N, C-alpha and C positions, 0 to 999 in steps of 0.2 A: 126590760130584761135585767136580771139582777144576779150578781155572782158574789158570794161571800169570800172574803180574804181571811184565811186563818193563819195565825202565827206569822204575820207579815210575809207570807209566801206569795209574792206577786206572780212568779213564774207559773205556779200551779193555777192560780186564779185566771191568768191569761189563757192557759190551755183550755180550761173549762169554758171560758167565754167564747173562745174560737170554735170549740166543738158545738156549743149551743147555736152560734151564728150559722155554722155550716148546716146543722140540722134544719134550721128555719129557712134556709135558702137565701140568706141575705147576700152572700158573696156572689151567687149566681145572678141575683137581681141587679147588683151593682154593675157586674160585667155587662149585662144586657142593656143597661141604661147608659152606657158610655157613648153609644152611637144611636141615632134614630133608627127605628125599625118600622118599615112601611106596614100599614094595616094588613095588606095581603100576605106579607111575610110572617106577620104575627099569627094570622089565622092558620097558615100552613104549618108553622112551628107548633102551635097549640094542638092542631089536629094530629100531627105526628106524635106528640107526647101522649095524647089520649089513646092512640092506637097502640103505642108501646105499653102503656099501663094496662089496657084491656088484654093484650097478648100475654103479659106477665101474669095477670090474674087468672086467665084461662089455663096457662101452663101450671101454675100452682095448684089449681083445682084438680086438674087432670092427674097431677102427681099424688095429691091426697087421696084421690079415688082409685089409684093404682092403675090408671090407663097407660101412663108412661112412667118409666123409671125415674126416680129422684136423682138429685145431683150425687156424683161420686164422692164418697167420704175419703178423706186422707187417712192412711194407716198411721197409728201412733208411732212416733220415732223410737227406735230401739235405743235403750240407754246403755252406754258403755261404762264399765267400771274401771276407772283409771287410778 
């Protein structure tokens, strides 16, 4: 993984790196590896994750097809002239 540092802006580069690591799931993996996970617990966790993914995909598909309403959209905030 590579992050470019522009104009010696280390803070921005660290934010970009952190976001990339978050998307890749590195932090979640590190947390999971802190302690031993029994194979039976691992299977149960992975099965639960698969069920959640399948439900989310089915819900998205149903929303696209118009079978269920989509998520409520937030109304744009009213601007005050001060």
